[in-house]
C-alpha positions as CSV (number, residue, x, y, z in Angstrom):
1,M,0.2,0.0,-0.2
2,S,0.7,3.2,-0.8
3,F,2.4,6.0,2.1
4,L,-0.7,8.2,0.8
5,R,-3.4,5.8,0.8
6,D,-1.9,4.5,4.3
7,F,-2.2,7.9,5.2
8,L,-5.5,8.4,4.1
9,Q,-6.9,5.8,6.0
10,R,-5.9,7.0,9.6
11,C,-7.8,11.0,8.2
12,T,-10.9,12.3,9.7
13,E,-13.4,13.4,7.7
14,L,-12.9,16.7,8.8
15,D,-8.8,16.1,7.2
16,L,-10.9,14.8,4.1
17,Q,-12.6,17.8,4.2
18,T,-9.6,20.0,3.8
19,L,-8.0,17.9,1.5
20,K,-10.7,18.3,-1.2
21,S,-10.5,21.7,-0.9
22,L,-7.0,21.8,-2.5
23,D,-6.2,23.7,-5.0
24,L,-4.8,21.5,-7.3
25,R,-5.3,20.6,-10.7
26,G,-5.3,17.9,-13.1
27,N,-3.3,14.4,-12.4
28,E,-2.7,15.9,-9.0
29,Y,-6.5,16.4,-8.3
30,D,-7.9,13.5,-10.3
31,V,-5.8,11.0,-7.9
32,L,-6.2,12.1,-4.9
33,H,-9.6,12.1,-5.0
34,Y,-9.9,8.8,-6.4
35,T,-7.4,7.2,-3.6
36,I,-9.8,8.8,-1.4
37,K,-13.1,8.0,-2.6
38,S,-11.1,4.1,-2.6
39,R,-8.7,4.5,0.7
40,R,-10.9,1.7,2.2
41,D,-11.9,-0.4,-0.5
42,N,-9.9,-3.7,0.0
43,K,-10.5,-4.6,-3.1
44,V,-8.7,-1.8,-5.1
45,A,-5.1,-2.4,-4.8
46,D,-2.5,0.6,-5.9
47,Y,-1.4,-1.2,-8.8
48,S,-4.9,-0.7,-9.6
49,I,-5.2,2.5,-9.2
50,Q,-2.3,3.4,-11.3
51,Q,-3.4,0.8,-14.1
52,H,-7.1,3.1,-13.9
53,F,-5.2,6.0,-15.0
54,A,-2.6,4.0,-17.6
55,F,-0.2,6.2,-15.4
56,S,3.1,4.0,-15.6
57,K,4.7,2.6,-12.3
58,S,7.4,5.3,-11.5
59,Y,5.5,8.2,-12.6
60,F,2.4,6.7,-10.2
61,D,5.0,6.2,-7.7
62,K,6.4,10.4,-8.1
63,L,2.6,11.6,-8.1
64,N,2.0,10.1,-4.3
65,S,5.4,11.0,-3.3
66,V,4.2,14.9,-4.9
67,L,0.7,14.1,-3.1
68,L,1.9,13.5,0.7
69,K,4.2,16.2,0.8
70,K,1.1,18.7,0.1
71,V,-1.6,17.0,2.0
72,L,1.0,16.8,4.8
73,N,1.5,20.3,4.5
74,A,-2.3,21.3,4.7
75,L,-2.6,19.3,7.4
76,T,0.3,20.9,9.4
77,D,1.8,23.8,9.2
78,G,4.7,22.0,7.0
79,T,7.7,22.1,9.4
80,D,10.0,18.9,9.8
81,D,8.7,19.0,14.0
82,K,5.4,19.2,12.9
83,V,4.8,17.0,10.0
84,L,6.8,13.6,12.3
85,G,4.3,14.5,15.6
86,Y,1.4,14.5,13.6
87,L,2.5,10.9,11.8
88,L,3.0,10.2,15.4
89,E,-0.7,11.3,15.8
90,K,-2.1,8.9,13.6
91,D,-0.1,6.2,14.5
92,L,2.2,5.6,11.4
93,I,5.2,4.7,12.5
94,H,6.2,3.2,9.4
95,L,6.0,6.9,7.8
96,F,7.2,8.9,10.5
97,I,10.3,6.7,9.9
98,H,10.2,7.4,6.1
99,E,9.8,10.9,6.3
100,L,12.6,10.9,9.2
101,R,15.3,9.8,6.8
102,I,14.1,12.1,4.0
103,R,13.8,15.2,6.7
104,E,17.2,14.1,8.0
105,R,19.2,13.7,4.7
106,S,17.6,17.1,3.6
107,I,19.0,18.8,7.2
108,E,22.3,17.6,7.5
109,K,23.4,18.6,3.9
110,G,23.1,22.3,5.2
111,N,24.8,24.3,7.3
112,D,22.7,25.9,9.8
113,E,23.8,24.1,13.2
114,V,21.2,25.7,15.0
115,A,18.4,24.0,13.1
116,K,20.1,21.0,13.4
117,S,20.4,21.0,17.1
118,Q,16.9,21.8,16.9
119,F,15.8,18.9,14.4
120,Y,17.6,16.6,16.3
121,R,15.7,17.8,19.7
122,Q,12.6,17.1,18.1
123,V,13.1,13.9,16.8
124,F,14.6,12.6,20.3
125,H,11.0,13.8,21.8
126,H,9.1,11.8,19.1
127,V,11.1,8.5,19.0
128,R,10.5,8.2,22.9
129,R,6.7,8.7,22.3
130,F,6.7,5.3,20.1
131,P,3.9,2.9,21.1
132,V,4.8,0.1,23.1
133,S,5.1,-2.5,20.5
134,E,7.4,-0.3,18.0
135,Y,9.7,1.9,20.5
136,D,12.8,1.3,19.6
137,D,15.4,2.1,22.4
138,E,18.7,2.3,20.1
139,L,16.5,4.5,18.4
140,S,16.1,6.7,20.9
141,K,19.7,7.1,22.3
142,K,20.5,7.9,18.2
143,Y,19.0,11.1,18.9
144,A,20.0,12.1,22.3
145,K,23.4,11.5,21.7
146,K,23.2,13.4,18.5
147,Y,21.1,16.1,19.8
148,L,23.8,16.4,22.6
149,K,26.8,16.1,20.3
150,S,25.0,19.0,17.5
151,L,25.1,21.7,20.7
152,P,28.3,24.6,20.5
153,S,28.9,23.4,24.5
154,F,26.2,22.0,26.9
155,T,26.2,22.4,30.4
156,E,25.7,19.5,33.1
157,E,22.4,20.5,33.2
158,D,21.4,19.9,29.9
159,E,22.9,16.8,29.7
160,A,21.3,14.9,32.7
161,E,18.1,16.3,31.1
162,I,18.5,14.3,28.2
163,W,19.3,11.3,29.5
164,L,16.4,11.8,32.2
165,M,14.2,12.0,29.5
166,Y,15.3,8.8,28.3
167,E,14.8,6.6,31.0
168,F,11.6,8.6,31.5
169,S,10.6,6.6,28.8
170,R,12.2,3.4,29.0
171,V,10.6,2.6,32.4
172,F,7.1,2.9,30.8
173,I,8.1,0.6,28.2
174,F,9.9,-2.1,30.6
175,A,7.4,-1.9,32.8
176,A,4.2,-1.8,30.0
177,S,6.3,-4.5,28.2
178,G,6.5,-6.8,31.2
179,K,11.0,-6.0,31.2
180,M,10.7,-4.1,34.1
181,K,11.8,-7.1,36.8
182,E,14.9,-7.6,34.7
183,H,15.8,-3.9,34.3
184,E,15.0,-2.7,38.0
185,T,18.7,-2.9,39.5
186,A,20.1,-1.4,36.5
187,F,17.3,1.4,36.5
188,L,17.8,2.3,40.4
189,A,21.4,2.3,39.8
190,T,21.1,4.8,37.3
191,M,18.8,7.1,39.2
192,K,20.8,6.9,42.0
193,K,24.2,7.9,39.9
194,W,22.2,11.2,38.4
195,W,20.6,12.3,41.8
196,G,24.0,12.5,43.2
197,K,24.8,15.3,40.7
198,I,22.3,16.9,40.4
199,G,20.4,16.7,43.7
200,D,21.6,19.2,45.6
201,K,22.0,21.6,42.4
202,P,19.6,24.5,41.2
203,F,18.4,22.4,37.8
204,P,15.2,22.3,38.1
205,R,15.0,20.9,34.5
206,P,16.9,17.6,35.3
207,Q,15.3,17.3,38.1
208,F,11.6,17.5,36.9
209,H,12.1,14.5,34.8
210,Y,14.0,12.9,37.5
211,H,10.9,13.1,39.7
212,L,8.8,12.3,36.5
213,A,11.0,8.7,35.7
214,F,10.1,7.9,39.3
215,A,6.1,8.5,38.9
216,S,5.7,6.3,35.9
217,Y,7.9,3.9,38.0
218,Y,5.7,3.1,41.1
219,D,2.3,4.3,38.2
220,F,3.6,1.2,36.5
221,Y,5.5,-1.0,38.2
222,T,5.9,-0.9,41.9
223,G,1.9,0.6,42.3
224,D,3.0,2.7,45.2
225,Y,0.2,5.1,45.3
226,N,1.6,7.6,47.9
227,A,4.8,7.8,46.7
228,L,3.5,7.8,42.9
229,I,1.5,11.0,44.0
230,K,4.9,12.5,45.9
231,S,6.3,12.0,42.9
232,L,4.2,14.0,40.7
233,Q,4.1,16.7,43.7
234,N,8.1,16.8,43.8
235,A,7.8,17.3,40.0
236,N,5.1,20.1,39.5
237,E,7.2,21.8,42.5
238,A,10.3,21.8,40.0
239,Y,8.4,23.0,37.1
240,D,7.4,25.9,39.0
241,K,10.7,26.1,39.6
242,A,11.7,26.5,36.3
243,G,10.1,29.9,35.5
244,G,9.0,29.0,32.2
245,A,12.1,26.8,30.9
246,L,9.7,23.6,30.8
247,A,7.2,23.5,28.0
248,E,3.5,24.3,29.2
249,N,2.8,20.6,28.0
250,Y,4.8,18.9,30.6
251,K,2.2,20.7,33.3
252,V,-0.7,18.9,31.3
253,F,1.5,15.6,31.8
254,V,1.5,16.6,35.6
255,I,-2.4,17.5,36.1
256,T,-3.7,14.6,33.7
257,K,-1.0,12.0,35.5
258,L,-2.0,13.5,39.1
259,A,-5.5,12.5,37.4
260,K,-4.8,9.0,37.1
261,A,-2.9,8.9,40.4
262,H,-6.2,9.4,42.1
263,C,-8.3,6.6,40.0
264,Q,-5.2,4.2,41.0
265,G,-6.0,5.2,44.6
266,S,-9.5,5.1,44.4
267,K,-10.6,8.1,44.5
268,F,-12.3,8.5,41.6
269,T,-14.5,10.9,41.7
270,E,-11.5,13.4,42.2
271,A,-9.9,11.8,38.9
272,L,-13.2,12.2,37.1
273,A,-12.9,15.8,38.2
274,L,-9.4,16.5,37.5
275,Y,-9.9,15.2,33.9
276,R,-13.3,17.6,33.2
277,D,-10.9,20.5,33.9
278,A,-7.5,19.5,32.0
279,F,-9.7,19.1,29.2
280,E,-11.6,21.9,28.8
281,R,-8.9,24.3,29.6
282,Y,-6.4,22.2,27.7
283,E,-8.3,19.8,24.7
284,I,-6.0,20.1,21.9
285,Q,-3.4,19.6,23.5
286,L,-4.6,16.3,25.8
287,T,-6.2,15.1,22.3
288,R,-2.7,14.7,20.6
289,N,-1.9,12.3,22.8
290,L,-4.8,9.8,22.4
291,F,-3.7,8.5,25.9
292,H,-5.7,11.0,27.4
293,P,-9.1,10.8,26.0
294,L,-8.7,7.2,26.0
295,M,-7.9,7.6,30.1
296,F,-10.6,10.4,30.2
297,A,-13.0,7.3,29.1
298,I,-12.2,4.8,31.5
299,I,-12.2,6.7,34.3
300,A,-15.5,8.0,33.5
301,I,-17.1,4.3,32.8
302,I,-15.5,3.6,36.7
303,N,-17.5,6.6,37.6
304,G,-20.5,4.9,35.7
305,K,-20.4,7.8,34.0
306,Y,-21.4,5.7,30.2
307,T,-22.6,8.5,28.1
308,E,-19.6,10.6,28.9
309,A,-17.0,8.0,28.4
310,Q,-18.6,6.8,24.7
311,K,-18.6,11.0,23.9
312,M,-15.6,11.0,24.4
313,M,-14.3,7.7,22.7
314,D,-16.4,8.5,19.4
315,S,-15.4,11.1,19.6
316,H,-11.6,11.8,19.6
317,L,-11.0,7.7,19.3
318,K,-13.4,5.9,17.0
319,H,-11.5,7.2,13.9
320,L,-8.6,4.7,14.8
321,L,-11.2,1.6,14.1
322,N,-11.6,2.6,10.4
323,S,-8.0,1.8,9.5
324,D,-6.5,-1.5,8.0
325,I,-3.4,-1.0,10.2
326,D,-3.2,-2.4,13.9
327,S,-1.7,-0.7,16.5
328,T,-1.6,-0.9,20.3
329,L,-3.3,2.0,20.6
330,E,-6.6,0.6,18.0
331,F,-6.2,-2.5,19.8
332,D,-6.5,-0.8,23.5
333,V,-9.1,1.2,22.7
334,L,-11.4,-1.9,20.8
335,R,-10.9,-3.4,24.5
336,T,-12.2,-0.5,26.1
337,Y,-15.5,0.2,23.8
338,A,-16.3,-4.0,24.8
339,V,-15.9,-2.7,28.8
340,L,-18.3,0.1,28.2
341,H,-21.1,-1.7,25.8
342,M,-20.4,-4.8,28.2
343,N,-21.5,-2.3,31.3
344,K,-24.5,-0.9,29.3
345,G,-25.6,-4.6,28.9
346,E,-25.1,-3.9,25.0
347,F,-23.3,-7.4,24.7
348,N,-23.8,-7.7,20.7
349,K,-21.7,-4.6,20.3
350,A,-19.6,-5.5,23.3
351,F,-18.8,-9.2,20.9
352,E,-18.1,-6.9,17.8
353,Y,-14.8,-5.2,19.1
354,I,-13.9,-8.2,21.3
355,E,-13.9,-10.2,17.9
356,R,-11.5,-7.6,15.9
357,A,-9.6,-7.4,19.2
358,L,-9.3,-11.0,19.0
359,Q,-7.5,-10.7,15.6
360,F,-4.6,-9.0,16.6
361,K,-1.3,-10.6,16.3
362,R,0.5,-10.8,19.6
363,T,3.9,-8.6,18.7
364,D,1.0,-5.8,18.0
365,M,0.0,-5.5,21.4
366,S,1.7,-5.3,25.0
367,Q,2.2,-8.6,27.3
368,L,-0.6,-6.4,29.5
369,G,-2.8,-6.0,27.0
370,D,-2.9,-9.5,26.2
371,I,-4.0,-10.4,29.6
372,L,-6.9,-7.4,30.0
373,L,-8.5,-8.9,26.0
374,R,-8.3,-12.5,27.6
375,M,-10.4,-11.3,30.9
376,V,-12.7,-9.0,29.2
377,H,-13.4,-11.8,26.5
378,N,-13.3,-14.4,29.3
379,A,-16.1,-11.9,31.1
380,Y,-18.4,-11.7,28.6
381,F,-19.6,-15.3,28.1
382,V,-20.0,-15.2,31.7
383,M,-21.4,-12.3,32.0
384,T,-24.5,-13.6,28.8
385,G,-24.5,-16.4,30.8
386,D,-22.8,-19.0,27.8
387,L,-21.2,-21.0,30.8
388,A,-19.9,-24.2,28.2
389,T,-17.9,-21.4,25.9
390,A,-16.8,-19.3,29.6
391,K,-15.5,-22.7,30.6
392,A,-13.9,-23.6,28.3
393,T,-12.1,-20.4,27.4
394,L,-11.3,-20.1,30.9
395,F,-9.3,-23.6,30.7
396,R,-7.4,-22.0,28.0
397,N,-6.6,-18.4,29.4
398,Q,-5.5,-20.6,33.2
399,K,-3.0,-23.2,30.7
400,F,-1.5,-19.6,29.0
401,L,-1.4,-18.4,32.7
402,N,0.2,-21.4,33.6
403,T,3.6,-21.3,30.6
404,K,3.9,-17.8,32.7
405,Q,4.7,-19.2,35.8
406,K,7.1,-16.6,38.0
407,D,6.2,-13.8,35.5
408,K,5.4,-10.7,38.2
409,M,2.3,-9.4,35.6
410,T,0.9,-12.7,35.0
411,E,1.0,-14.0,39.3
412,E,-1.0,-10.3,39.5
413,Y,-3.8,-11.0,37.1
414,A,-4.0,-14.8,37.4
415,G,-6.7,-14.2,41.2
416,Y,-9.1,-12.8,38.1
417,F,-9.5,-15.8,36.3
418,N,-9.9,-18.0,39.9
419,M,-12.7,-15.5,40.5
420,L,-14.4,-16.3,36.9
421,R,-13.9,-20.2,37.5
422,D,-15.8,-19.0,41.3
423,I,-18.6,-16.8,39.7
424,I,-18.9,-19.3,37.5
425,K,-19.5,-22.4,40.0
426,H,-21.9,-20.0,41.9
427,R,-23.6,-19.4,38.6
428,E,-24.1,-23.1,38.2
429,G,-25.6,-23.2,41.6
430,K,-22.5,-23.7,44.2
431,K,-22.2,-20.8,46.9
432,L,-19.2,-18.7,46.4
433,P,-16.1,-18.9,48.8
434,D,-16.1,-17.7,52.0
435,D,-12.4,-15.5,51.1
436,F,-14.3,-14.6,47.8
437,A,-14.8,-10.6,49.3
438,Q,-11.4,-10.4,49.8
439,K,-10.2,-11.9,46.6
440,M,-12.0,-9.0,44.9
441,Q,-10.6,-6.2,46.9
442,P,-8.1,-5.7,44.4
443,Y,-10.3,-5.3,41.8
444,R,-12.7,-2.9,43.6
445,E,-9.6,-0.6,44.0
446,G,-8.0,1.4,41.4
447,I,-8.2,1.3,37.7
448,M,-8.7,-2.4,37.9
449,K,-11.8,-1.8,39.1
450,L,-13.0,-1.0,35.5
451,Y,-12.8,-5.0,35.4
452,G,-13.5,-5.4,38.6
453,D,-17.3,-4.5,38.2
454,L,-17.4,-6.5,35.5
455,L,-17.4,-9.1,38.1
456,D,-19.6,-7.4,40.4
457,K,-22.5,-7.4,37.2
458,M,-21.7,-11.5,36.8
459,I,-22.8,-11.8,40.9
460,D,-25.9,-9.7,40.6
């Protein structure tokens, strides 16, 4: 599939309206409009578009490249930073890499050292935001080094800031991919080393990123709510001390992280209130990172605000589901839509989303995402009363868990499947175990309440 057609599949209706109004002539106009019209038609391949217009392959490829540049410029300001950031927002990593190579070759031919330095810093920020399944640690490290090397000179604070940003990204990736256990000792040693260098110095920028890295460590790995809140408060204090040296999006990040922390601490009303306020003040910034609409929806579901959750997802996330390209984010959105509809008792709709998520390859999802989908899939059959399929699915899931013994993440979620087993027996007429309420407690707290509420509905 051409990069142009691939990109057009991810465009919203508003994006497409903008592109249709471009002042194009001749073949450019005809090919763009034809490709927009056929972008999701599986029967129409790139070759058939080329044949439709009777173009040579070389001319068709060149025309597609010209059009891709024009549509990217039409939907952004055309700068390297905005174009690359836009492609990342669309979760088009392969196209991001393609554009990065072209733009890097171009800037390296020039003599503007300031522009080079700015470019490498921007790229470093972008590659740190790759989805878990696409994250490339060497690529992140490469552009951290290129940025520092491109500076005429850099201070100890500059160096610490960059490498603590790098550590922040890594701790999240390791935790989300289930690899934190093997990297934990090295991470803690590295962070201790950096604090020894910056802890007693007036370096608010790297101190901010130091506290953010630990916030991710407590959030995604240890689950220490009090330490998470403290790290976020320290980050917020460092941000204020930086006096404008840090971008406003970092302030937004801390606020939304704090909202998620309140959710983790089971303060669900406070969490939703913070997210509502954040979206009211910073909606444009928040919707650039689609994690935030997804997190807002999850917190709204936990609060029983199903209409509010669906409105947020339909407005900012549903367009991802119209693409032929699988992504980690799309997988999470599908699972969350399924949970939403299961809570609303709309089981036919829920199963449509579950079926789509089940078609994903293991390489297109995180380990955590895989386990959570298994939980939702199994819960669906119990909630709909199909106990035979529920038991068969449970058998497969427990067999899967047995292959992951001694894995911390697997052990953490094994209890959910044990409770499903108890509920199935209960539905068949047996009494729930005396310690069932105690087993349920972890799923009445924090973000796991999203899945615990499904268990409650099975018993009611």
